[in-house]
N, C-alpha and C positions, 0 to 999 in steps of 0.2 A: 502493499498499499504504500502509495508516494508520502511523503514526510511533510509536503509544501501543500495538504489540501487544508490543512487550519490556518493557511494564512488566509484562504479566501471564504473564509466562513466552516466549515466541516472541522472542527475539533475535535466531534466525540465521534466519531469514526473509530470502531476499535478494532475492526476485522478487516478481514480480506471482503467477505460477504455483504458488510459493508457496500465496501467501495464499487464491487459487482454487480450493485442493486444501481446506485450511482451513474454506474457508466451505462448502464441496459438504457436507464432514464437517458442519457444524452445519445443514444441509439438511436432511440424512436421516438423522442422528438425534441433534435439538434435544430439550432438555428441557424445554421450557415455551413457549405459543403462545399469540399473545392476536390477535386479529382484530378490528378497527374495519371492517362494511360501512359501503361505499357503492352510491352508483344503480345503477353499472353494473359494481364489481369491490370488492371485499374488500382495505381494508391488514392485511399481517400482521406479525409481528415474531413474531421466532426466536431464542430466547434455547440458548446449551451454558456450562454450566460448563467451566470447563477445573481451577482450581481453587475451597478456598472460600470462597462467594462474591465471583468472577471468572469471567469468559468476555469471548464475544466474542453481539454482539446484528445477526441477519441483516434484513435489513428491506427489503419492499417490497409488491406489487400481487398478489395474483391475482384470473386471468377466464379463460372457458371455454378460452384458449389455455395456462392454464396460468401458473406462478409465474415474476415480472419484479421483480428485483433492482433498487433503488433503492440503498442503501449497508448500511455496516456501521458498526461499531465498537465498542472492546473495553471492558469497564464494570466498575466492583469498587465495590459494597456495603458499606459501613459503618454499624457500630454504631450509633454514635456521632451526635451532628452537627446533629440535628432544631432547623430553624430556625421560630419561629411568627410571624415579622413578614412580613406581606402577599408575595404572590408572585405575578409578573407573568410569563405564557408570551407570546414570540411568535416566531413562523414565520421560522428563518432563510431572508436572500436566495438562498444558493446550492443549496439542495432542500427535502428533506423534511423536514429535522430540525425542533426547537425548539432556543429559549433561551430561559434562564430567568433575570427580575431579581429582586433582593431587597435590600432599602435595610436593613442593619443598623447599629446606631448605636456596635456594639462594634469595629467593623473603620475607618468615617468611608466607604467610599466605597458604590458599589451593587455588589455580589455579581452579577455574569453568569455562570452556568451552562451548562452541556452539560446537555440533561433527559435523562434514562435511557428513561425508559418511553414514548414518544412516544405508540404506539396505545391507551394505557390512557389519556393524559390526551383521548385524542383523542374517545374512547369517552366519558367521561367530563365532558366540558368543559360538553356543553350543562347537560345534570342540573345540574351545579354552579351556572353562572351563571343556572339558574331557581329555584333551591332559595336563592340565594345561601350557597353552603358557602363557607369562607373554606380555604383552598388553602396548603398549608406544605408542606415540604422538605426533605430528610437527603442532606448534603452527604458527599462522598468523592472522593480525588487520587487518579490516580495519576501518577507522574514517570517521567524519565528518566534523572535525573542532580541526586545531592542527596551530602551529605554530611554526618558526625556531627562537635558540636561539644562539647568541656567548656563546662560550664552556670557560671552567675553564683552565687556565695555568696552567700547569703541569709538573713539571720536570721525571725526570728518579725517580731521590730516590722516592718523591712521589707517583706516581705512585707506585711500587712495594709496599710500605707501605701498600696502598690502596689494593691492589692484599690479600695484607699476612692478614690483616687484614677481609678481607673478605670471605677471604677462617677458618681464625681463625671460627668466626661466624656462618658459613655455618655449622662446627664440631661441636661446641656448641648450635646447634637447631637442630638437628637431634639427639644427646646426650640427649637434655632438651626431647625431645619426645617421647625417652626410658624409660624416668624415673628419669634421672639420676641426684639427689637432688644438688650435684655443681656445673652442665652447669646453672640448671634453675636459680641461685642465682648471677654466673657470669652473666650471662645476664640483670637479674635485672638489676646488680648497673653497666653494661655498658651503660644501656637504662638511668640511672638517671645521671648516669653523661655525653653522650650525649643530655640530656634536660637540661645539664646545658650550656653545655658548647654553645648550638643554641642561647639559652638567654642570653647569654652576647655578645657573636658575629653580633646578628640581629640589637644592637642601632644601630652600626656602618655599617653594613654590607648590601648587597642584599640578599637578601633569596636564589637566585638561583646560587648564587656562594658559599656559604654557601652546599648547596642541589645539589648534581650537575646529579642525578638521581637518579630519583625514581618509585615504581609500588604497586598503591592504588587501592583498589576497588571507585567504583566509581556512586552512586546515588542508586537505590531503584534496576537495573537488577544483579542480579547475573553474569555476565558473561561480564561485563560494567568494564573497569577500566581506570585510571588516569595513564598516564605516561611519565618520562620523560626520554630522552635517548641519546644518543651520536651516530651521525649518521656514519657508516661506507663504506655505498655505495648508492651510489642513482640512479636510472634509471629512463626516461621518457616512456611510450609508450601511446597509442591511443587508446578508444572505438572504430570499427570499425563499426559499427553500427550509432551513436553520433558525433564521431571523435573529441566529448573531451577529453585533455589530463590529464593523471593520476600519478602520482609521487606511486614510490615501492621505500621504504625507507628499508635500511636493520641497525632495529637499537642495541643499544649492554645497556643492563638496571639493574644492579641489577645481574651480570657475566651471565645476559642470553640475547643472540641475536635468534632474529627474525626478521621476516617480515612485514611490515606493510604498506597499500594500502588506499591511499588518493585522494580525486579527485582533481586535482591545482585550483579552485575557491576557494574549501573551506583550502586552506593553508598562513599563510600568511609568509611571505620570502622566502625568494629563499632558499634550500636547497642545500646544497654541504659534502661533505665528513668530516669529524672534526665538524659539528656544531652539536647542538643541536635540536632535537622534541621534543616538548612538544605538548599532547593532550589527546581526548577523544577515547579511540579507543573498538571495542564489540572482545571478544579475540574469535576464532574458533581452531580448533584443526581438525586434520585426525589422525584417530586412525589408527598404524600398527603393525600387525599381525606377529607377529614371528612365 
């Protein structure tokens, strides 16, 4: 049973039997269907929404003998978080699903995400490669563990300085990727100075005062991350089947803006715009075909 079902309001599913009943509902009463034809069968993707912009996607093959389930996953589609950097899609080793990779200079690491629209990608990839279309991705996150932190007070001058430093670092990272030795040396010196500054301040200050946002890999799963970011907006929605409340948070983290959904029972604290969210997230992405 998928562990992130609770993020979209199914926290009380305890057995695989309950999940199978839910998938049967998706199969019989889906909202959207996408089909990609192959030689002897067709790959089909069924989507059922249980709350605004979130639900379950069921994928499988269909032939003359009927539908054969392959895998399923909960999804959440945010309205922000589109990146214009080149996106590379690769098939996962353990099944029919796909992962995407995007090098975003704002984060400093390659972002690996779980693809939300695999059947559309199968159908569109040949045409995109033929005409050289550029792929972009819209990110969103599901979380099963998070907490709300108070913000770090900053004046206008400090905010402007922070944006200037972030912009400069992003330019240096892009230059370093292209092999600019001077940029690589500048980044190395900057990291050494940052480590020295943190080592001095951590003796007398709380770490979450020194570091106000971060985005870093978490655990052994390549598409899971530990994040902390400022909340720009917050809304509460409800799962139409279970009645559980779900928070939709728009987060600004390392100059990236993306949406996170989390079950009310899994969030410690009261979310409000201006406060910070810290938690573990599963990064998903919908590929856009230009």
